[in-house]
N, C-alpha and C positions, 0 to 999 in steps of 0.2 A: 564665507562660511570657513569654520576652523575645525581642525580634527587633530587633537593634541594626543600623541601616543607617547607615553612614558615607559617604554619598555625597550632596554637597549638591545636585546637579541632581534626584536622587530625592527628597530632601525637599522641594525646592521644587515640584516636580511634584505629591507629595502634599498639600502645603498648598494649592496651587491648586486641585486637584480637590475637596478638602474644602470650601474656600470657594466654589467654583462650585456645587457640589451642595447645600450646606447640612448635609453630613454630618459626623461626626467623622472624623479622619484614619484611625482604625483602621476604620471602617465602609467608607470610600472604597477603603482597600487591600482589605478583604476582598471588596468586591464586584468591583474591577478584576481581582485575582487569580482569582476564580470565574469572570468573565467569559472571561478568557483561557485558563483550564483547560477551560471547555466548547467554545471554538473549536478547541483542541488536539485534544480527545478526538473531536469531530465530525468533524475533518479525518482523523484516524486511523482512524475507523470507516469514512468514505468510501473511504480508501485499502484497508482490509482487503477491503471489498466489490469494489473493482476487482482486487484480487489473486484473490479467489474466482472472479470472472467469467472472468479470464485462465486459471486452473487448470481450470475447466469447459470451456473451449474446446480447451485443450490435450488433455483427456481424451477429449473427442469426436474430434479429429483422430487420437489414437493408436488409437481405436476403429475409425476408418476405415480407418487404415493396415493394422490387423490383418486386417481383413476382407480386403484386398487380398493379403496375404501368406500365403494357404493354401498348402499343400504342392504341390498340383496346379499352380497358378499360377507358383510358383516353378520347378517343374520344366520347365514349358513354356518359360518365359523362359530358363533355362539352356539348354535343348535348342536354341532359336533362336540361341544365341551360338557353338555349337561344331558341326562335322560329325560324321559318323559315326566318324571315326577319332579324335575328341577334339581336333581343332585348332579353332583360332578361324576363323570365317567370313570 
């Protein structure tokens, strides 16, 4: 398998990382990529948890609204808006 990177800055960074850590360039790249991938996946997981929490709160609010919208309470609210001739109060 081959990976051909044609960016001098990237080559310099990889060489520097490998020299600093005492790893081969391949090992340095592998570890760096794995570290970044772990960060991205963890961040995405936290985002998914936040979305799930928001959805749960929305569902709770919708349930609360549905309780308040039973037929009798809607009819009572409508009745208070109009007089016995059907005209607005």
